[in-house]
NUTIDREN-404169 format. One record per atom (N, C-alpha, C): residue in one letter; x, y, z. Coordinates in steps of 0.02 Angstrom, whole numbers, padded with zeros to 5 digits, always signed. Each point is the difference from the previous one (the first is absolute). Layout:
BEGIN
aXYZ/...
! end
This chain:
BEGIN
m+02409+09124-02227/m+00006-00063-00018/m-00075+00000+00003/k-00048-00050-00046/k-00067-00014+00006/k-00040-00011+00060/k-00036+00020+00046/k-00016-00018+00050/k-00056-00070+00011/t+00027-00056+00042/t-00032-00045-00017/t-00042-00041+00099/s-00038-00042-00007/s-00013-00001+00064/s+00045-00076+00016/l+00021+00065+00076/l+00061-00059+00061/l-00033-00061-00016/g-00064-00006+00010/g-00020-00072+00034/g+00017-00051-00041/y+00010-00003-00076/y+00008-00030-00076/y+00081-00015-00034/k+00038+00046+00061/k+00070+00012-00046/k+00031-00023+00071/i+00026-00070+00026/i+00056-00016+00043/i+00071+00037-00029/w+00010+00027-00052/w+00088+00036-00014/w-00009+00048+00029/l-00029+00036+00029/l-00033+00060+00039/l+00005+00002+00056/w+00030-00046+00045/w+00011-00005+00067/w+00017+00063+00041/p+00069+00018-00019/p+00019+00066+00026/p-00051+00066-00006/m-00034+00013-00049/m-00065+00044+00010/m-00043-00036+00063/i-00022-00058-00002/i-00029-00018+00067/i+00025+00014+00043/l+00057+00003+00014/l+00029+00027+00064/l+00002+00043+00023/l-00002+00054-00056/l-00008+00061+00006/l-00053+00034+00016/l-00056-00042-00040/l-00067+00026+00016/l-00036-00020+00069/t+00030-00057+00030/t+00000-00022+00070/t+00030+00065+00044/r+00053+00015-00013/r+00016+00064+00059/r-00034+00056-00016/l-00039+00007-00057/l-00055+00061-00026/l-00044+00024+00058/l-00030-00097-00010/l-00062+00021+00029/l+00005-00042+00095/s+00066+00010+00006/s+00011+00001+00081/s-00016+00027+00033/a-00005-00012+00086/a-00016+00060+00042/a+00050+00036+00010/e+00040+00038-00043/e+00062+00037+00007/e-00019+00094-00006/p+00035+00020+00032/p-00009+00077-00005/p+00020+00024-00063/v-00066+00070-00001/v+00038+00042-00077/v+00071+00013+00010/t+00047+00005-00042/t+00071+00026-00002/t-00010+00090-00001/v+00021+00048+00032/v-00001+00063+00002/v+00052+00017-00047/r-00034+00024-00086/r+00024+00031-00058/r-00006+00072-00007/y-00056+00037+00056/y-00009+00056-00006/y+00005+00033+00090/v+00043+00012+00001/v-00009+00020+00090/v-00067+00077+00026/e-00040-00024+00040/e-00042+00034-00010/e+00031+00075+00073/g-00045+00052+00002/g+00019+00064+00028/g-00043+00042+00008/m-00004+00041+00044/m-00063+00041+00008/m-00049+00016-00065/i-00071-00004+00021/i-00052-00002-00064/i-00037+00067+00035/h-00060+00014-00044/h-00050+00031+00044/h-00056+00005-00062/g-00051-00054-00031/g-00024+00016-00041/g-00106+00007+00007/f-00008+00000-00026/f-00099+00016-00019/f-00012-00058-00030/l-00035-00024+00028/l-00061-00075-00053/l-00071+00023+00006/a-00034-00050-00031/a-00068+00007+00007/a-00021-00068-00011/v-00069-00016+00029/v-00024-00056-00010/v-00069+00021-00055/r-00001-00050-00046/r-00069+00030-00046/r-00026-00053-00022/t-00071-00001-00011/t-00023-00062-00022/t+00024-00032-00089/p-00025-00049-00008/p+00046-00011-00091/p-00069+00061-00057/e-00036+00013+00052/e-00032+00062-00061/e+00007+00066+00019/g+00058-00012+00044/g+00039+00098-00018/g-00027+00037+00082/e-00031-00030+00029/e-00035+00043+00064/e+00045-00014+00066/t+00023+00076+00015/t+00042-00007+00059/t-00025-00001+00038/l+00037-00058+00050/l-00053-00052+00075/l+00068+00041+00044/a+00052+00007-00004/a+00032+00012+00058/a+00074+00045-00023/t+00032+00052+00052/t+00060+00029+00002/t+00035-00039+00011/g+00081+00006-00005/g+00027-00040+00026/g+00094+00047+00008/d+00016-00017+00060/d+00083+00048-00001/d+00037-00076+00020/l+00060+00019-00017/l+00068-00057-00013/l+00053+00046+00034/v+00019-00023+00071/v+00062+00021+00029/v+00052-00052-00012/q+00056-00006-00024/q+00073-00052+00023/q+00043+00031+00035/l+00029+00005+00056/l+00048-00008+00012/l+00073-00032+00012/s+00056+00027+00013/s+00058-00072-00017/s+00029+00020+00031/h+00030-00029+00052/h+00038-00010+00073/h+00073-00063-00010/g+00051+00025-00043/g+00035-00072-00004/g-00022-00036-00054/d+00008-00072+00019/d-00031-00044-00047/d-00097-00008+00025/r-00001+00037+00036/r-00079-00030+00018/r-00037+00058-00022/i-00043+00005-00038/i-00078+00014-00032/i-00040-00002+00044/t-00041+00044-00001/t-00071+00016+00036/t-00063+00019-00042/t-00030-00005-00017/t-00052+00022-00057/t-00075+00006+00026/r-00040+00040-00014/r-00054+00006+00049/r-00054+00046-00061/v-00041-00039-00019/v-00054+00003-00075/v-00045+00015+00057/v-00044+00049-00005/v-00083+00024+00020/v-00050+00010-00042/f-00045-00025-00021/f-00061+00017-00026/f-00077+00016+00019/h+00015+00065+00009/h-00082+00018+00020/h-00061-00002-00041/f-00047-00030+00013/f-00071-00011-00062/f-00056+00030+00027/k-00020+00029-00059/k-00077+00050-00007/k-00035-00008+00075/d+00004-00090-00010/d-00048-00011+00046/d-00001+00001+00071/g+00070+00010+00016/g+00033+00015+00085/g+00052-00075+00011/s-00002-00038-00049/s+00043-00055-00003/s+00073+00008+00006/i+00040-00037+00035/i+00066+00011+00001/i+00036-00076-00016/d+00077+00049-00046/d+00008-00094+00004/d+00082+00047+00000/d+00043-00041+00049/d+00049+00033+00040/d+00053-00051+00003/e+00052+00006-00046/e+00046-00070+00015/e+00071+00027-00009/t+00042-00006+00079/t+00082+00014+00020/t+00026-00079-00036/t+00058+00027-00036/t+00036-00069-00014/t+00100+00026+00016/a+00007-00062+00047/a+00100+00030+00008/a+00015-00076-00029/y+00053+00015-00034/y+00041-00030-00051/y+00060+00012-00017/s+00041-00045+00039/s+00090+00003-00026/s+00023-00016-00068/q+00056+00030-00037/q+00019-00005-00045/q+00073-00023-00013/r+00034-00040+00032/r+00047-00021+00000/r+00030-00061-00039/g+00003+00015-00082/g+00006-00047-00040/g-00089-00027-00036/v+00000-00013+00045/v-00094-00001-00026/v-00044+00016+00063/f-00058+00011-00032/f-00068+00010+00058/f-00015-00026+00033/r-00012+00006+00047/r-00033-00040+00067/r-00049+00041+00036/l-00046-00025-00004/l-00042+00034+00045/l-00020-00025+00096/i+00013+00082+00002/i+00016-00010+00117/i-00064+00001+00008/e-00040+00072+00000/e-00084-00028+00001/e-00029+00044-00030/d-00062-00007+00006/d-00067+00020-00024/d-00059+00003+00034/h-00042+00062-00010/h-00055+00005+00044/h-00055+00007-00048/h-00059-00006-00007/h-00035+00014-00064/h-00076+00015+00032/i-00029+00046-00021/i-00084+00022+00055/i-00033-00003-00067/q-00057-00017-00009/q-00055+00022-00036/q-00046+00002+00044/k-00050+00040-00005/k-00055+00005+00026/k-00051+00049-00034/g-00049-00004+00004/g-00073+00034-00014/g-00037-00004-00058/p-00051+00028-00004/p-00055-00026-00044/p+00039-00037-00059/s+00062+00025-00029/s+00015-00028-00066/s+00051-00071+00010/f-00005-00024+00067/f+00027-00050+00018/f-00039-00040+00055/p-00058-00053-00064/p-00042-00029+00038/p+00057-00037+00060/h+00048-00044-00005/h+00065-00025+00037/h+00022+00036+00018/p+00002+00032+00074/p+00043+00043+00038/p+00079-00038+00008/l+00056+00036-00008/l+00064-00040-00001/l+00037+00035+00048/d+00020-00029+00052/d+00061+00029+00049/d+00063-00074+00011/l+00015+00018-00061/l+00078-00056-00018/l+00054+00020+00035/s+00052-00039+00061/s+00063+00048-00012/s+00053-00075+00019/i+00046+00010-00050/i+00070-00056+00000/i+00060+00042-00014/d+00040-00065+00066/d+00049+00040+00040/d+00057-00075-00032/t+00031+00015-00063/t+00029-00039-00033/t+00058-00040+00067/p+00031+00014+00005/p+00072-00003+00077/p-00033-00025+00039/a-00043-00007+00053/a-00058-00040+00031/a-00023-00041-00034/s-00010-00024-00053/s-00053-00044-00028/s-00075+00009+00022/q-00018+00051+00028/q-00058+00026+00032/q-00053+00048-00077/v-00051-00048+00021/v-00052+00034-00043/v-00068+00024+00073/t-00021+00063-00031/t-00068+00014+00069/t-00050+00037-00053/v-00054-00035+00026/v-00068+00012-00047/v-00051+00031+00050/r-00027+00065-00052/r-00035+00037+00088/r-00075-00010-00042/t-00055-00014+00042/t-00075-00009-00027/t-00047+00044+00048/v-00063+00005-00025/v-00035+00029+00048/v-00061-00048-00021/n-00008-00038+00070/n-00064-00068+00019/n-00066+00028+00009/k-00067-00027-00006/k-00050+00015-00036/k-00013+00046+00067/d+00023-00003+00043/d-00024+00066+00064/d+00036+00048-00012/g+00045+00002-00037/g+00036+00081-00015/g+00057+00013+00031/k+00032-00080+00013/k+00047+00031+00054/k+00071-00033-00040/e+00062+00020+00008/e+00070-00001-00032/e+00031-00078+00030/e-00009-00044-00068/e+00054-00068+00041/e+00041-00008-00056/v+00080+00002+00048/v+00060-00015-00024/v+00020-00056-00004/a+00028-00021-00048/a+00010-00079-00012/a+00074+00004-00037/t+00060-00024+00049/t+00047+00003-00018/t+00029-00090-00006/q+00061+00003-00067/q+00027-00072-00002/q+00048+00013-00024/h+00054-00059-00001/h+00056-00012-00024/h+00001-00045-00042/l+00009+00046-00069/l+00024-00048-00046/l+00063-00018-00047/e+00016-00040-00029/e+00100-00007-00036/e-00039+00054-00071/l+00013+00055+00011/l+00000+00063-00059/l+00067-00027-00058/p-00030+00008-00073/p+00042-00020-00065/p+00051+00063-00001/a+00065-00019-00027/a+00029+00049+00015/a-00019+00081-00081/d-00047-00069-00047/d-00020+00057-00051/d-00064+00030+00010/l-00028+00014+00063/l-00073+00032+00034/l+00005+00077-00034/s-00064-00010-00036/s-00007+00082-00027/s-00032+00054+00012/n-00038-00029+00036/n-00049+00062+00037/n+00038+00068+00009/g-00048+00048-00046/g+00030+00076-00005/g+00057+00009-00053/m+00009-00057-00033/m+00071+00031-00035/m-00014-00017-00047/i-00049-00037-00046/i-00012-00033-00069/i+00008+00032-00055/p+00018+00100-00007/p+00008+00027-00013/p+00063+00011-00016/t+00058-00005+00049/t+00048+00009-00007/t+00037-00070-00021/l-00025-00059+00001/l+00038-00059-00022/l-00027+00011-00045/l-00064+00025-00054/l+00014-00013-00059/l+00040+00042-00042/m+00002+00064+00041/m+00055+00040-00034/m+00054-00038-00002/n+00047-00042+00028/n+00065-00024-00005/n-00008-00079-00018/l-00036-00025-00027/l-00002-00068-00047/l+00049+00018-00046/p+00017-00030-00040/p+00029-00007-00060/p-00060-00023-00048/r+00023+00042-00029/r-00045+00009-00076/r-00018-00065-00043/d+00062-00032+00002/d-00017-00073-00035/d-00032-00059+00040/i-00016+00026+00053/i-00024-00071+00045/i-00063-00004-00010/s-00026-00066-00016/s-00034-00022-00009/s-00079+00003+00029/q+00013-00039+00066/q-00032+00012+00063/q+00032+00001+00065/t-00023+00020+00033/t+00018-00002+00076/t-00063-00020+00029/k+00023+00000+00089/k-00050-00019+00055/k+00020+00024+00036/f-00054+00039+00064/f+00025+00039+00062/f-00064-00020+00044/s+00017-00013+00039/s-00026-00013+00056/s-00043+00051+00041/l-00073-00014+00001/l-00056+00041+00046/l-00014-00020+00049/l+00001+00049+00068/l-00036-00030+00080/l-00101+00057-00028/v-00038-00047-00009/v-00080+00041-00007/v-00006-00003+00063/a-00059+00013+00022/a-00044-00021+00072/a-00064-00006-00029/t-00020-00071+00008/t-00074-00019-00028/t-00031-00036+00045/p-00041+00036+00085/p+00029+00063+00014/p+00091-00055+00031/k+00011-00052+00001/k+00068-00025+00048/k+00058+00006-00044/p+00034-00004+00006/p+00055+00029-00034/p+00010-00066-00059/r+00042-00002-00058/r-00010-00041-00034/r+00051+00022-00059/l+00050-00057-00009/l+00059+00026-00058/l-00033-00036-00063/v+00018+00063-00050/v-00024-00026-00098/v+00070+00020-00014/k-00015-00041-00065/k+00048+00026-00041/k-00012+00038-00069/l+00021+00057+00001/l+00021+00035-00084/l+00013+00004-00043/a-00034-00050-00047/a+00031-00001-00070/a-00005+00057-00056/i+00080+00020-00010/i+00003+00057-00045/i+00022+00011-00070/s-00024+00019-00053/s+00029-00003-00043/s-00019+00036-00069/p+00064+00023-00023/p+00008+00067-00026/p-00085-00013-00070/d-00053+00017-00016/d-00044+00013-00050/d+00009+00038-00040/g+00058+00047-00017/g-00023+00029-00095/g+00035+00089+00038/d+00005+00036-00050/d+00032+00057+00015/d-00077+00050-00040/d-00009+00057+00024/d-00070+00034+00002/d+00034+00056+00006/p-00034+00061-00057/p+00014+00067-00014/p+00007+00049+00046/i+00022+00043+00019/i-00009+00047+00023/i-00007+00045-00017/w-00010+00092+00027/w-00008+00049-00026/w+00041+00061+00052/v+00029+00039+00000/v+00009+00029+00051/v+00009+00088-00031/q-00047+00039-00020/q+00013+00058-00020/q+00004-00020-00060/g-00023-00035-00046/g+00011-00015-00048/g+00076-00036-00038/l+00045-00027+00050/l+00041-00037-00008/l-00026-00077+00021/r+00017-00039-00056/r-00014-00074-00007/r+00035-00029+00039/l-00020-00039+00046/l+00054-00054+00057/l-00050-00065-00028/k+00066-00045+00048/k-00040-00076-00013/k+00007-00013+00083/a-00046-00040+00042/a-00011-00031+00059/a-00007-00083-00007/r+00042-00046+00034/r-00008-00053+00000/r-00053-00007+00058/r-00038-00073-00025/r-00064+00002+00035/r+00012-00086+00033/y-00003-00009+00066/y-00008-00067+00041/y-00048-00007+00018/l-00026-00078-00011/l-00068-00031+00030/l+00046-00051+00057/v-00051+00032+00041/v+00012-00030+00064/v-00063-00036+00026/k+00018-00071+00017/k-00055-00051+00022/k+00022-00008+00072/v-00071-00019+00015/v+00004-00033+00084/v-00021-00075-00018/e+00073-00032+00024/e-00021-00078+00019/e-00001-00016+00092/i-00061-00016-00002/i-00025-00006+00070/i+00036-00062+00036/g+00013-00044-00045/g+00023-00072+00017/g-00034-00066+00031/g+00009-00050+00011/g-00010-00036+00047/g-00110-00022-00015/v-00015-00052+00025/v-00069-00009-00014/v-00042+00060-00007/s+00022+00069+00028/s-00038+00068-00017/s-00004+00020-00056/g+00061-00006-00026/g+00017+00005-00042/g-00034-00016-00090/v-00013-00066+00019/v-00046-00036-00051/v-00086+00023-00003/v-00007+00009+00066/v-00069+00008+00022/v-00008+00066-00033/a+00044+00047+00008/a-00006+00079+00015/a-00040+00020-00074/p+00010-00003-00064/p+00004+00000-00060/p-00097-00043+00002/l-00005-00061+00017/l-00060-00021+00006/l-00054+00058+00019/i+00009+00005+00052/i-00064+00034+00034/i+00009+00081+00004/g+00052+00032-00050/g+00012+00079-00020/g+00037+00035+00050/k+00046-00024+00020/k+00044+00017+00056/k+00064+00001-00026/q+00022-00009-00044/q+00060+00002-00041/q+00033+00088-00034/p+00033+00023+00051/p+00001+00073+00007/p+00018+00026-00077/a-00047+00049-00025/a+00041+00030-00075/a+00061+00014-00018/d+00014+00001-00038/d+00069+00019-00024/d+00022+00068+00016/t+00049+00022-00003/t+00032+00070+00009/t+00045+00020-00064/c-00010+00053-00030/c+00026+00011-00034/c+00059+00066+00019/v+00054+00016-00007/v+00049+00053+00030/v+00051+00037-00058/w-00002+00057-00020/w+00056+00022-00051/w+00054+00014+00043/i+00045+00007-00041/i+00070+00026+00022/i+00024+00039-00049/l+00024+00064+00005/l+00050+00016-00049/l+00071+00000+00022/g+00030-00027-00072/g+00076-00042+00027/g+00056+00050-00034/g+00043-00008-00002/g+00071+00035-00017/g+00045+00041+00071/e+00019+00017-00009/e+00047+00010+00063/e+00000+00017+00060/a-00068+00036-00018/a-00045+00001+00078/a-00097-00023+00000/p+00038-00073+00009/p-00092-00016+00007/p-00053+00022+00027/l-00052+00033-00025/l-00045+00009+00040/l-00071-00023-00015/f-00030-00014+00076/f-00057-00039+00014/f-00072+00068-00055/l-00047-00036-00026/l-00036+00023-00044/l-00091-00003+00021/r+00008-00050+00015/r-00064+00000+00009/r-00013-00097+00005/s-00059-00007+00043/s-00017-00066+00016/s-00088-00038-00021/l-00018-00036-00007/l-00079-00017-00026/l-00016-00053+00028/g-00024+00017+00049/g-00020-00072+00024/g-00050+00013+00071/p-00017-00080+00054/p-00038+00024+00060/p+00055+00031+00067/t-00017+00045+00038/t+00054+00000+00063/t-00039-00031+00049/q-00050-00037+00015/q-00031-00035+00026/q-00012-00084-00021/q-00011-00035+00061/q-00014-00090-00006/q-00103+00022-00032/d-00008-00003-00050/d-00057-00005-00031/d-00021+00091-00009/g+00044+00035-00002/g-00020+00057-00009/g+00002+00007-00064/p-00014+00077-00042/p-00016+00020-00076/p+00066+00000-00024/v+00017+00018-00057/v+00073+00015-00042/v-00011+00091-00004/w+00042+00018+00005/w+00034+00063+00018/w+00058+00007-00030/s+00011+00062-00040/s+00058-00002-00010/s+00025+00076+00035/t+00073-00025+00027/t+00033+00037+00058/t+00076+00019-00058/e-00004+00096-00009/e+00052+00005-00077/e+00027+00072+00052/l+00053+00037-00024/l+00033+00030-00004/l-00053+00066+00005/t+00009+00058+00020/t-00021+00068-00024/t+00042+00051+00018/s-00016+00060-00037/s+00027+00080+00025/s-00020+00040+00035/p+00009+00041+00042/p-00046+00057+00014/p-00014+00018-00049/t-00055+00065+00013/t-00053+00052-00037/t+00029+00061+00022/w+00032+00050-00019/w-00012+00073+00020/w-00060+00008-00012/a+00014+00080+00046/a-00065+00033+00012/a-00049+00029-00073/s+00057+00013-00022/s-00020+00033-00092/s-00038-00067-00022/e+00034-00062+00017/e-00053-00048-00059/e-00058-00027+00037/s+00008+00000+00078/s-00079-00016+00031/s-00053+00044-00017/n+00026+00062-00004/n-00055+00063-00033/n-00020-00023-00066/e+00023-00030-00065/e-00008+00010-00044/e-00049-00077-00006/h+00005-00065+00040/h-00062-00037+00004/h-00044-00012+00042/h-00006+00101+00010/h-00073-00008+00042/h-00010+00057-00035/
! end
């Protein structure tokens, strides 16, 4: 059927109801069960310069999945995030602890989320160099996506037009924003000469409220992020391109592979 604007076709009411459900704060259905993983990542500039190497370790304990991703930057900076979530029918965040510190991160981050306790903790360092800890209770939505975005994208139905996830950010106070996510086409990739297609998703941050109206006017609207997922029977995160921190530069985070000693010598 030819695509038409929902706003002008009243007779498409059932489709409007479907779209409303897709945009509501509902967790993503588990289509692909997660398990044990050990992978390697790299952070690069859009020009291809490697800034950091990353290590991803994921463990499974029943329906509970724990993932830790650590990036070691050449300038000594650290980006370290540990996420635990359940996958009983749907994905639900249990806890997340994200640390960013060092020269690459002008706004140091230490954010902890305890979803069952509805508790958020932010650790900061004041002008005197002393650590300050602020803990508050927040009503956290069921679709909270901190530390889980690649997993959630891999489980989206291929024919979805748009969906939204909640994300908790520290600016520096904890604040909930929405991520509006929509498919943005397919891009060709090659693996040892084999041509494949990767689905590209566009991720937009919706700040909301008065701040959301003002942000674009004062240059504070976060840049969009693109995420590439390889589909099929076992979907795979390939790459993301966007900022990793408020007002931060656009970086590429992507899968990489080990280099054997003989190959390393050839490159030198």
